[in-house]
C-alpha positions, 0 to 999 in steps of 0.5 A, a space after each residue: 161612038 158618040 158625036 161628042 167623044 172626048 169633049 168636057 161639058 159643063 151643065 149648071 142646074 143640072 139636078 133636075 128639069 132642062 139641065 138634068 136631061 141636058 146633062 144626061 143627053 150630053 153624057 149619052 153623045 160622049 161628053 164627059 160632064 161636069 154637072 153642077 147644082 146645089 142639090 146633092 141628091 138630084 146630083 147623085 141620081 143623075 150620076 147614076 143614070 149616066 153610069 147606068 148609060 155607060 156615060 161619066 160624070 163629075 158631080 160639082 155640088 155648088 151654090 151659084 152664089 158662091 162666087 169665090 168658088 165659081 172664080 177658082 172653078 176655071 182653074 180647077 177644070 184648067 187642072 185637070 182637063 186644060 180646056 172646056 168645050 161646052 158650057 150650058 148656063 142653065 140654072 135660074 130663078 123665077 123669084 116669084 111673080 109680083 108688081 115691081 114695087 112688091 118685090 122685096 129688095 132680097 128677093 130682087 137681088 137673089 134674082 139677079 145674082 143667080 141669073 145674071 152675076 153668077 153667069 157673069 162669074 162664069 164667063 170670066 172663070 171659063 173664057 179661057 178654057 172654052 177659047 182653048 177648045 177646038 170648038 168651044 160652045 156656050 149656051 145661055 138659057 133666056 126666055 121670051 119674057 125678056 122682051 114681052 115684059 109681061 106684068 108681074 115678071 119684072 125680076 125675072 124679064 129684067 135678069 134675062 134681058 141682062 144675061 142676053 146682053 151679056 151673051 151677046 156681047 161675049 159672042 161679039 168679042 169671040 167673033 175670031 175665035 173658035 168659041 161660039 156663044 149662043 142663046 136658048 129660049 125654051 118656051 113653055 116646058 114641063 118644069 118646077 119653074 113653070 109650075 110655080 109661074 102657072 100653078 093653074 096650067 095643066 103639065 101634061 100640055 107641055 113638052 118634057 125637058 127631055 124633047 128639049 135636050 136633043 135640041 141643045 145638044 145640037 146646038 152644043 156641037 162643033 157643027 153649029 157655027 152660029 155666034 150671037 143668036 137666039 134660038 127658040 125652041 118653040 118655034 124651031 128657029 133662030 130669032 
């Protein structure tokens, strides 16, 4: 018996990195995982790993900018399961590093579309389902650059700051319900996005995404009652 038996969990960006290992870890704890990503091959590899471990998953090959599909997602989950217990909003893009004036409108809009608007659309679509759970848990991925605002990180920093504002507002609106909404800041991790941002960095000096997955699973459990908080994996505590 796992700690999340009979619970339904949706993970975005589940085809690789933190999302992949989070989805696998949730399945190992007994949750039925709804794994969403654009990359079908990565989702199929995840499904194979989950099945080999004795877990179960439903694959959702979907582009996060397909907002109409995101709007329909809640109805589809409701029709099949009638609730959602866990939502991990993990998917995101860096958009490259550049002076603010050098970002093209297309790139800036894409970063906002995926990192902010898609999560807002999912919040709208999934909120009733998470409230239908006896202990709905939503966890959104953020970054320290939302606060440090380092040079050349303008698009990504702004997107994560906006996401934090949305998540904290959602948490405040859910205070008197069983839904709990929190943020998770991974810090430096051995992912493709980190390699894109820091090409000269030795990835072997960074934690593997699988190491973070256990902490994420704990924050998605009914035992986590914190609401509107920001958990830093690097410090191991709430900010």
